[in-house]
C-alpha positions in Angstrom: 5.6 93.3 -114.5 3.5 91.3 -116.9 1.5 93.1 -119.4 -1.8 91.8 -118.1 -1.0 93.1 -114.6 -0.5 96.7 -115.5 -2.7 99.4 -114.0 -4.9 101.0 -116.6 -6.1 104.5 -115.9 -9.1 105.7 -117.9 -9.3 109.4 -118.8 -11.2 111.3 -121.5 -9.1 113.1 -124.0 -6.0 111.3 -125.1 -2.7 112.4 -123.7 0.0 112.3 -126.3 2.6 111.3 -123.7 0.9 108.3 -122.3 -2.2 107.7 -124.4 -4.4 107.9 -121.4 -8.0 109.1 -121.7 -10.4 110.5 -119.1 -13.9 109.1 -119.0 -16.6 111.3 -117.5 -20.1 109.9 -116.8 -22.8 112.1 -118.3 -26.4 112.1 -117.5 -27.8 112.2 -121.0 -28.8 108.6 -122.0 -27.0 108.9 -125.3 -23.9 110.0 -123.5 -24.3 107.1 -121.1 -24.1 104.8 -124.1 -21.1 106.6 -125.4 -19.4 106.2 -122.0 -20.1 102.5 -122.0 -18.7 102.3 -125.6 -15.6 104.2 -124.6 -15.1 101.8 -121.6 -15.4 98.8 -123.9 -12.9 100.3 -126.4 -10.4 101.0 -123.7 -10.8 97.5 -122.3 -10.2 96.0 -125.8 -7.1 98.1 -126.1 -5.9 97.0 -122.7 -6.1 93.4 -123.8 -4.4 94.0 -127.1 -1.4 91.7 -127.6 -2.6 89.3 -124.9 -3.5 85.8 -126.0 -7.1 85.4 -127.1 -7.3 81.9 -125.7 -10.3 81.5 -123.4 -9.5 81.8 -119.7 -12.0 81.6 -116.9 -9.5 83.3 -114.6 -8.9 86.4 -116.7 -10.9 89.2 -115.0 -11.3 92.9 -114.8 -11.7 94.8 -111.5 -12.9 98.4 -111.9 -12.5 100.9 -109.1 -13.1 104.6 -108.7 -11.3 105.8 -105.5 -7.7 106.7 -106.0 -6.8 106.7 -102.3 -5.1 104.3 -100.0 -8.4 102.9 -98.6 -10.1 102.5 -102.0 -7.1 101.1 -103.9 -4.5 99.9 -101.4 -5.6 96.2 -101.1 -6.0 95.9 -104.9 -2.6 97.4 -105.7 -0.8 95.3 -103.0 -2.5 92.1 -104.2 -1.2 92.9 -107.7 2.3 94.0 -106.8 2.8 91.1 -104.3 1.5 88.4 -106.6 -1.5 87.4 -104.6 -3.7 87.4 -107.7 -1.2 85.4 -109.7 -0.9 82.9 -106.8 -4.5 81.9 -107.5 -3.9 81.8 -111.3 -5.8 85.0 -111.8 -4.9 87.3 -114.7 -6.3 90.5 -113.2 -6.6 93.9 -114.9 -7.1 96.8 -112.5 -9.1 99.6 -114.2 -9.3 103.0 -112.5 -12.3 105.0 -113.6 -13.1 108.5 -112.6 -16.4 107.7 -111.0 -18.6 104.8 -109.9 -21.2 105.3 -112.6 -18.7 104.5 -115.4 -17.3 101.6 -113.4 -20.8 100.2 -113.0 -21.6 100.7 -116.7 -18.6 98.4 -117.4 -19.9 95.9 -114.9 -23.4 96.0 -116.4 -22.0 95.5 -119.9 -20.0 92.5 -118.9 -16.7 94.4 -119.6 -15.7 94.1 -115.9 -16.5 91.3 -113.4 -16.0 93.2 -110.1 -16.3 96.7 -108.8 -14.4 97.9 -105.8 -16.2 100.8 -104.3 -18.6 102.0 -101.6 -22.3 101.8 -100.9 -22.7 104.9 -103.1 -25.7 106.3 -105.0 -24.6 104.7 -108.3 -24.4 101.2 -106.8 -27.6 101.5 -104.9 -29.3 103.2 -107.8 -28.3 100.3 -110.1 -29.6 97.8 -107.6 -32.9 99.7 -107.3 -33.1 99.7 -111.1 -32.9 96.0 -111.3 -29.2 95.2 -111.9 -28.4 91.9 -110.1 -25.5 93.6 -108.2 -24.5 92.4 -104.6 -21.9 93.2 -102.0 -19.6 90.2 -101.9 -17.0 91.3 -99.4 -16.4 94.4 -97.2 -12.8 95.5 -96.8 -13.4 98.8 -94.9 -16.6 99.0 -92.9 -16.7 102.4 -91.3 -16.1 106.0 -92.2 -12.4 106.6 -92.8 -10.2 109.3 -94.2 -10.2 112.9 -93.1 -12.1 116.1 -93.5 -9.7 118.9 -94.2 -10.4 122.7 -94.2 -8.8 126.0 -94.9 -6.7 127.5 -92.1 -9.4 130.0 -91.3 -11.9 127.2 -90.4 -11.3 126.2 -86.8 -14.2 123.9 -86.1 -17.1 122.1 -87.8 -19.4 125.0 -86.9 -17.3 127.3 -89.1 -18.4 125.3 -92.2 -21.8 127.1 -92.2 -22.2 129.1 -95.3 -19.1 127.5 -96.9 -18.3 125.4 -99.9 -17.3 121.7 -99.5 -15.7 119.9 -102.5 -17.2 116.6 -103.5 -16.7 114.2 -106.5 -20.3 113.7 -107.5 -23.9 113.8 -106.1 -24.7 110.5 -104.6 -21.1 109.2 -104.8 -19.0 107.8 -102.0 -17.5 111.2 -101.1 -20.9 112.8 -101.1 -22.1 110.1 -98.8 -19.2 110.4 -96.5 -19.6 114.2 -96.4 -23.3 113.9 -95.6 -22.7 111.4 -92.8 -19.9 113.6 -91.3 -22.1 116.7 -91.4 -24.9 114.7 -89.8 -22.6 113.5 -87.0 -21.6 117.2 -86.4 -25.3 118.3 -86.2 -25.0 120.2 -89.5 -27.5 120.2 -92.3 -26.5 121.5 -95.8 -29.7 123.3 -96.7 -30.4 124.7 -93.2 -26.8 125.8 -92.7 -26.2 127.0 -96.3 -23.4 124.6 -96.9 -22.8 124.2 -100.6 -21.6 120.7 -101.7 -19.7 121.7 -104.8 -18.8 119.1 -107.5 -15.2 119.6 -108.5 -13.8 116.2 -109.6 -12.0 113.2 -108.2 -9.9 113.3 -105.0 -6.8 114.9 -106.5 -9.0 117.7 -107.9 -10.8 118.1 -104.6 -7.5 118.6 -102.9 -6.3 121.0 -105.6 -9.5 123.0 -105.3 -8.9 123.4 -101.5 -5.4 124.6 -102.1 -6.6 127.1 -104.7 -9.4 128.3 -102.4 -12.1 127.1 -104.8 -13.7 125.2 -101.9 -13.3 125.7 -98.1 -13.1 122.1 -97.1 -13.1 118.6 -98.6 -12.7 114.9 -97.8 -9.2 113.7 -98.2 -7.4 110.4 -97.8 -4.6 110.2 -95.3 -1.7 110.7 -97.7 -3.3 113.8 -99.1 -4.2 115.0 -95.6 -0.6 114.7 -94.6 0.5 116.9 -97.5 -2.2 119.5 -96.8 -1.4 119.6 -93.1 2.2 120.5 -93.9 0.9 123.4 -96.0 -1.1 124.8 -93.1 -4.5 123.3 -93.8 -6.6 122.1 -90.8 -7.6 118.5 -90.3 -11.1 118.8 -88.7 -11.4 115.1 -88.1 -10.0 111.7 -88.6 -13.2 110.0 -89.6 -12.3 106.6 -88.1 -12.6 108.2 -84.7 -16.3 109.1 -85.3 -17.3 105.4 -85.3 -20.0 105.9 -88.0 -20.8 102.6 -89.8 -20.5 102.8 -93.6 -19.6 100.4 -96.3 -16.7 102.5 -97.5 -14.8 99.9 -99.5 -16.4 96.7 -100.8 -16.2 94.2 -103.6 -19.3 94.0 -105.7 -20.3 91.6 -108.5 -23.4 90.5 -110.3 -25.3 87.5 -108.9 -25.3 86.0 -112.4 -21.5 86.1 -112.5 -21.2 84.6 -109.0 -23.5 81.8 -110.1 -21.5 81.0 -113.2 -18.0 81.7 -111.9 -18.1 81.1 -108.1 -14.6 79.5 -108.0 -13.0 82.6 -109.7 -14.9 84.9 -107.4 -13.6 83.0 -104.4 -10.1 83.3 -105.6 -10.4 87.1 -105.9 -11.6 87.3 -102.3 -8.9 85.0 -101.0 -6.2 87.1 -102.8 -7.6 90.3 -101.2 -7.8 88.7 -97.7 -4.1 87.8 -98.1 -3.3 91.3 -99.3 -4.9 92.7 -96.2 -2.9 90.3 -94.0 0.3 91.4 -95.8 -0.6 95.1 -95.3 -1.2 94.6 -91.6 2.2 93.0 -90.9 4.6 95.7 -89.8 7.6 94.0 -91.5 5.9 94.8 -94.9 5.6 98.5 -94.3 8.2 99.5 -96.8 6.8 97.4 -99.6 3.2 98.7 -99.0 4.4 102.3 -98.9 6.2 101.8 -102.2 3.1 100.4 -103.8 0.9 103.3 -102.4 3.5 105.9 -103.6 3.5 104.5 -107.1 -0.1 103.5 -107.4 -1.5 106.7 -106.0 1.0 108.9 -107.8 2.3 110.4 -104.6 5.5 112.4 -105.1 7.2 111.7 -101.8 7.1 108.2 -100.2 7.1 109.7 -96.7 3.7 111.3 -97.6 2.3 107.8 -98.1 3.5 106.5 -94.7 0.6 108.0 -92.7 -1.8 106.5 -95.2 -0.2 103.1 -94.5 -0.4 103.5 -90.8 -4.1 104.0 -91.0 -5.2 101.5 -93.6 -3.5 98.7 -91.8 -6.1 99.3 -89.1 -9.0 100.3 -91.4 -9.0 97.1 -93.4 -10.6 94.1 -91.8 -9.5 90.4 -92.2 -13.1 89.3 -91.5 -14.3 90.8 -94.8 -18.1 90.6 -94.2 -20.1 93.3 -95.9 -21.4 95.8 -93.3 -25.2 95.7 -93.5 -25.6 98.6 -91.0 -23.3 100.7 -93.2 -25.3 99.8 -96.3 -28.5 100.7 -94.6 -27.0 104.0 -93.5 -26.4 104.8 -97.2 -30.0 103.6 -98.1 -31.4 106.0 -95.4 -29.6 109.0 -96.8 -30.2 108.3 -100.5 -33.8 107.2 -99.8 -34.7 110.7 -98.7 -34.9 111.7 -102.4 -35.3 108.4 -104.2 -38.3 106.2 -103.5 -36.8 103.1 -105.2 -33.7 103.2 -103.1 -35.8 103.8 -100.0 -37.4 100.4 -100.6 -34.1 98.5 -100.5 -33.0 96.5 -97.6 -29.2 96.0 -96.9 -29.5 92.3 -96.0 -31.0 91.6 -99.4 -28.1 93.3 -101.2 -25.4 91.0 -99.7 -24.1 87.6 -100.8 -21.6 86.7 -98.2 -21.4 82.9 -99.0 -17.8 83.2 -100.1 -16.8 85.0 -96.9 -18.6 82.5 -94.7 -16.8 79.6 -96.5 -13.4 81.2 -96.0 -14.2 81.8 -92.3 -15.2 78.1 -91.9 -11.8 77.2 -93.4 -10.1 79.4 -90.8 -8.6 81.9 -93.3 -9.5 84.6 -90.8 
C-alpha cells in the first residue's frame, strides 16, 4: 500500500505503540482553536515524506463514523484502487466526531467530509460556512437499535439510558428519529440520551451496563446478538428518510476544483458498484474487517449483506432526509430552523454522471 493511501486515525493522547492521538472537540472557543491546530499538525505529519510538488489531485477526505455504512465505500475505494484510477492521491482521515472533521474542512486542511445531516454540519451551514451536500450514498435510516436482554420492546425504553456519541450528531439524530417513529419522547418518557463516545465505546457501554440501549452498525449488532443482547429494530425496515451518509464539500472548493470533485464522486460510485456485486463479497468483507478493526471476519459479513443494499448507485442527496434533520434540530436552534434542504445541495456532479449513464 502506498504511503499516501494509508488510513490515518486521529486520537488525543499519543499511544507509544502506534503514535496515534485522539482528538476530542471541545465547546470552549479556545479549545476549538486548539482542536483545529491539532488537526492541522496531524495532517502535516500524515504528509511527511510525501513529495511537496503541487498536485491538484491530492486531497483529504475526513469522516467520523467508524461503521460499515459510514466508512465502507471510502475504504473499498481506497483498497480497490478506484481513487488511484482517477489519479487521486486520497488520504482518509478518521476523526472522532463531526465537529473536528468540519473544523478541518473549514480550515482548508480537508477538502471533503463524509458524514450525515448532523447538527455540526447544519450548524456550520447556518453559521455561514459555504458547505453543501454533493452526493448521498445512504439516504435512509440504517443500522440497528440494540438493547439489554431485559428490554423486550421499544416501550421498555421508558426511564432508561440510551448511549449516543454527541448531542446533535448523527447517532443523536438517528436515535431521535427512531424514538419518534416508536411514539416515544425523551423528556416525556424520561429517556436519558447519555453521551459516552464513538460507536465502539457505545457498544462497550452497553456490554458493561452503563447504558440500556444504543445505536449499532450491523457488524457490532451481530457481535452483540451473539452475547444475548436484543436487536429492537433493523432501521432500514422503518423507511424513515434521512441523509445518513453523504459527501460534503465547500462551494468555493467545488468552484475551483470541480474536476477533482467529480473524480471523487466517480470513484465512490464505482466503489458502491463493486460492493453490490456478490462476487466481490470476500474482498469487501476483508476491507471491512481491517478498516473497522473487527476481530473476526465472519462478524463483518452481516454488515456487508446490509450495505450492499443500503448504498445507492444514484447518489443524489436526499432533500427529504436533510429536511428531517432540520426539523429536529430546528426545535432548539432558530438559525437551523431557517434552513431549506434544497438550498444546501449541489447535485450538479451527480446530474452530469447520470446524463453520462454512469448509473
